[in-house]
Structure formats: structure tokens, C-alpha cells
VOVEXPA-651380 format. One record per residue (C-alpha): x, y, z; residue number from 0. Coordinates in steps of 0.001 Angstrom, whole numbers. Layout:
# residues N
+---------+---------+---------+-----+
|       x |       y |       z | pos |
+---------+---------+---------+-----+
|       X |       Y |       Z | NUM |
...
+---------+---------+---------+-----+
END
This chain:
# residues 179
+---------+---------+---------+-----+
|       x |       y |       z | pos |
+---------+---------+---------+-----+
|  -23236 |   15164 |   32899 |   0 |
|  -25182 |   14459 |   36083 |   1 |
|  -23831 |   13753 |   39551 |   2 |
|  -25556 |   11411 |   42011 |   3 |
|  -24844 |   12034 |   45671 |   4 |
|  -25786 |    9579 |   48391 |   5 |
|  -24972 |    9824 |   52059 |   6 |
|  -23782 |    6513 |   53396 |   7 |
|  -22858 |    7609 |   56921 |   8 |
|  -22480 |   10964 |   58574 |   9 |
|  -18776 |   11018 |   57671 |  10 |
|  -19014 |    9345 |   54272 |  11 |
|  -20592 |   10602 |   51078 |  12 |
|  -20744 |    8595 |   47884 |  13 |
|  -20375 |   10488 |   44628 |  14 |
|  -21152 |    8992 |   41261 |  15 |
|  -20722 |   10779 |   37959 |  16 |
|  -23429 |    9672 |   35542 |  17 |
|  -23233 |   10334 |   31821 |  18 |
|  -26007 |   12401 |   30358 |  19 |
|  -28037 |   11388 |   27338 |  20 |
|  -25972 |   13814 |   25272 |  21 |
|  -22743 |   12005 |   26265 |  22 |
|  -24261 |    8600 |   25426 |  23 |
|  -25501 |    9926 |   22070 |  24 |
|  -22004 |   11127 |   21206 |  25 |
|  -20493 |    7746 |   22122 |  26 |
|  -23068 |    5873 |   20027 |  27 |
|  -22525 |    8234 |   17078 |  28 |
|  -18742 |    7816 |   17336 |  29 |
|  -18982 |    4009 |   17558 |  30 |
|  -21356 |    3902 |   14580 |  31 |
|  -19042 |    6089 |   12495 |  32 |
|  -15993 |    3999 |   13416 |  33 |
|  -17736 |     727 |   12530 |  34 |
|  -19010 |    2150 |    9247 |  35 |
|  -15538 |    3334 |    8270 |  36 |
|  -14058 |     -57 |    9133 |  37 |
|  -16702 |   -1815 |    7052 |  38 |
|  -15947 |     372 |    4035 |  39 |
|  -12214 |    -279 |    4315 |  40 |
|  -12541 |   -4029 |    4946 |  41 |
|  -15265 |   -4776 |    2397 |  42 |
|  -13918 |   -6180 |    -874 |  43 |
|  -14650 |   -4111 |   -3927 |  44 |
|  -16898 |   -5513 |   -6572 |  45 |
|  -15060 |   -3986 |   -9481 |  46 |
|  -15612 |   -5340 |  -12966 |  47 |
|  -13022 |   -7501 |  -14695 |  48 |
|  -10248 |   -5558 |  -16419 |  49 |
|  -10719 |   -5094 |  -20195 |  50 |
|   -9542 |   -8132 |  -22180 |  51 |
|   -9594 |   -9856 |  -25529 |  52 |
|   -8475 |  -13294 |  -26726 |  53 |
|   -4786 |  -12462 |  -26039 |  54 |
|   -5224 |  -11428 |  -22386 |  55 |
|   -5747 |   -8180 |  -20481 |  56 |
|   -5480 |   -4928 |  -22416 |  57 |
|   -2406 |   -2797 |  -21649 |  58 |
|   -1018 |   -5375 |  -19226 |  59 |
|    1959 |   -7684 |  -18862 |  60 |
|    -669 |  -10448 |  -18504 |  61 |
|   -1141 |  -10475 |  -22269 |  62 |
|     296 |  -12613 |  -25036 |  63 |
|    1884 |  -10988 |  -28063 |  64 |
|    1702 |  -12406 |  -31582 |  65 |
|    2702 |  -14950 |  -32719 |  66 |
|    2159 |  -16387 |  -29200 |  67 |
|   -1402 |  -17269 |  -28235 |  68 |
|   -3130 |  -17121 |  -24867 |  69 |
|   -3900 |  -20533 |  -23389 |  70 |
|   -5455 |  -19178 |  -20176 |  71 |
|   -5528 |  -15859 |  -18363 |  72 |
|   -7113 |  -14629 |  -15173 |  73 |
|   -7081 |  -12087 |  -12405 |  74 |
|   -7196 |  -12226 |   -8625 |  75 |
|   -7707 |   -9336 |   -6210 |  76 |
|   -3987 |   -8523 |   -6403 |  77 |
|   -2586 |  -10179 |   -9552 |  78 |
|   -3151 |  -10674 |  -13259 |  79 |
|   -1660 |  -13634 |  -15081 |  80 |
|   -1575 |  -15063 |  -18578 |  81 |
|    -158 |  -18322 |  -19846 |  82 |
|     995 |  -18008 |  -23446 |  83 |
|    2002 |  -20681 |  -25941 |  84 |
|    4687 |  -19985 |  -28498 |  85 |
|    4581 |  -21272 |  -32062 |  86 |
|    7051 |  -24036 |  -31096 |  87 |
|    4778 |  -25222 |  -28230 |  88 |
|    6588 |  -23723 |  -25222 |  89 |
|    4566 |  -22131 |  -22413 |  90 |
|    5290 |  -18776 |  -20818 |  91 |
|    3948 |  -17267 |  -17569 |  92 |
|    3248 |  -13535 |  -17744 |  93 |
|    2185 |  -12004 |  -14439 |  94 |
|    1822 |   -8610 |  -12840 |  95 |
|    1129 |   -7562 |   -9255 |  96 |
|   -1598 |   -4925 |   -9420 |  97 |
|    -622 |   -2793 |   -6407 |  98 |
|    2853 |   -1869 |   -7623 |  99 |
|    3093 |   -3140 |  -11198 | 100 |
|    5832 |   -5703 |  -10424 | 101 |
|    6165 |   -7966 |  -13489 | 102 |
|    7329 |  -11507 |  -14029 | 103 |
|    7820 |  -13296 |  -17331 | 104 |
|    9113 |  -16859 |  -16984 | 105 |
|    9030 |  -20226 |  -18716 | 106 |
|    6068 |  -22354 |  -17618 | 107 |
|    5041 |  -25984 |  -17813 | 108 |
|    1650 |  -27673 |  -17955 | 109 |
|     774 |  -30558 |  -15628 | 110 |
|   -1482 |  -33463 |  -16513 | 111 |
|   -4381 |  -31890 |  -14590 | 112 |
|   -4229 |  -28707 |  -16695 | 113 |
|   -2497 |  -26470 |  -14118 | 114 |
|     488 |  -24348 |  -15119 | 115 |
|    3639 |  -23770 |  -13069 | 116 |
|    6423 |  -21228 |  -13448 | 117 |
|    9488 |  -20914 |  -11203 | 118 |
|   11642 |  -17844 |  -10629 | 119 |
|   14391 |  -17514 |   -7980 | 120 |
|   13028 |  -20459 |   -5960 | 121 |
|    9447 |  -19151 |   -5986 | 122 |
|    6756 |  -21265 |   -7696 | 123 |
|    3684 |  -19745 |   -9345 | 124 |
|     863 |  -22266 |   -9842 | 125 |
|   -2054 |  -21161 |  -12030 | 126 |
|   -5362 |  -23060 |  -12095 | 127 |
|   -8831 |  -22013 |  -13168 | 128 |
|   -9704 |  -21288 |   -9533 | 129 |
|   -6537 |  -19837 |   -7981 | 130 |
|   -2994 |  -18531 |   -8169 | 131 |
|    -742 |  -20129 |   -5547 | 132 |
|    2650 |  -18563 |   -4865 | 133 |
|    4978 |  -20762 |   -2827 | 134 |
|    8580 |  -21322 |   -1818 | 135 |
|    9348 |  -25042 |   -1623 | 136 |
|    6521 |  -26473 |     519 | 137 |
|    5479 |  -23157 |    2139 | 138 |
|    2560 |  -21225 |     606 | 139 |
|    3284 |  -17506 |     493 | 140 |
|     -31 |  -16452 |   -1051 | 141 |
|   -3144 |  -18295 |   -2179 | 142 |
|   -5248 |  -15980 |   -4329 | 143 |
|   -8693 |  -16940 |   -5637 | 144 |
|   -9391 |  -16223 |   -9295 | 145 |
|  -12047 |  -13552 |   -9699 | 146 |
|  -11962 |  -13670 |  -13495 | 147 |
|  -10684 |  -16561 |  -15637 | 148 |
|  -10622 |  -17183 |  -19402 | 149 |
|   -9642 |  -20037 |  -21676 | 150 |
|   -9654 |  -18416 |  -25156 | 151 |
|  -10603 |  -20679 |  -28012 | 152 |
|  -12079 |  -23286 |  -25689 | 153 |
|  -15528 |  -24175 |  -26822 | 154 |
|  -18097 |  -26065 |  -24919 | 155 |
|  -19213 |  -29372 |  -26351 | 156 |
|  -22502 |  -28895 |  -28172 | 157 |
|  -25474 |  -30040 |  -26231 | 158 |
|  -27203 |  -32794 |  -28136 | 159 |
|  -30961 |  -32687 |  -28227 | 160 |
|  -32384 |  -36189 |  -28235 | 161 |
|  -34514 |  -37026 |  -31239 | 162 |
|  -37909 |  -38394 |  -30252 | 163 |
|  -38438 |  -41984 |  -31305 | 164 |
|  -42201 |  -41882 |  -31185 | 165 |
|  -44024 |  -40550 |  -34262 | 166 |
|  -45852 |  -37252 |  -34000 | 167 |
|  -49645 |  -37191 |  -34167 | 168 |
|  -51273 |  -35952 |  -37375 | 169 |
|  -51343 |  -32151 |  -37754 | 170 |
|  -54345 |  -30166 |  -36596 | 171 |
|  -56483 |  -28469 |  -39284 | 172 |
|  -55023 |  -25046 |  -38419 | 173 |
|  -51494 |  -26413 |  -38916 | 174 |
|  -52346 |  -27742 |  -42392 | 175 |
|  -53300 |  -24325 |  -43639 | 176 |
|  -56829 |  -25521 |  -44244 | 177 |
|  -59841 |  -23421 |  -45108 | 178 |
+---------+---------+---------+-----+
END
């Protein structure tokens, strides 16, 4: 640390403590370390989807057991859910909170837009292909974006290739297998 001294009047002296380059370097190093640590803690992890098959997530409550079949299942940063359909056509919500393993299995219903809703003790769980919304009456408690979503058995419509209506030109000699 350096000290600057300046005489203002005969009876007054002005002292100023000035940080040295070493002190500034320590402050910069500390601030850089603190920001880096905060970034690591705050940055979302890019972990792969949990292992799954056509019935849901392996070794999880968010999995349908035979004879039930999975209609949809997905995971958010903090939850895993599966909607199962029983052989008699009823839907069931199967969810688990990842941080503490809290489980919920409840009857569910399907809306006309394809979303599923389950209710337990006044709390609604709405599952769509893009999010899980947990609410109490009109108040949203949590709105979690789906990071992984599956619709087992759903197949995409085949893409039709248009058939040309104009005739092809005659084949070239090399295409005929000529001599």
C-alpha cells in the first residue's frame, strides 16, 4: 500500500492511502473467482434425459406398469411425469419430484386439446407436451418447462412424395447397358 501526502496549509496535511497494484490484483482475482463460482452454481445443467422405454422412465414412479400403457411421459428440471391408460380407458397421473423423491399417483383426465389434468388435495397438475403446471385454484405454484417429452406409439404421418406427371426422357446409352 502506498501513502500520498500533500501539504495544504502549514497547519493542515492531507493523507491519502492508495492501494498498491498487489492489492488491486487480489481484488480482481477475488471478484473473478466469486463470479465464476456464481456462474457455475446458477448455470443449468445439460444432463441427458433419464433412461426410458415405451412405458416411461426406468426405475421411476413416472412409469406405467402392465397392463397399463404410457400415453405420454416427460421430465422437467425438477419433475418426472407419466400419464398411463388402463385397459378400461381410465387415465392415471404418475409423478415424482426429483429433489426428494416425493411421489403422486392420481386419477387424470384428458382435455380436448390433448392436455392431461390430475387433482390431489386441491392442487392441479396440468401436463402438456411443453410444460407441467402445478396450481391451486387460479394461482400457479410452479410452471416447469418440459426438457424431455415422449408420446409412445405415436407415429408421424408418412410424407408423401409426389409422383411426377411428366414422362421421363429416354434412357442414355450407359443406362441401357449397351455395348
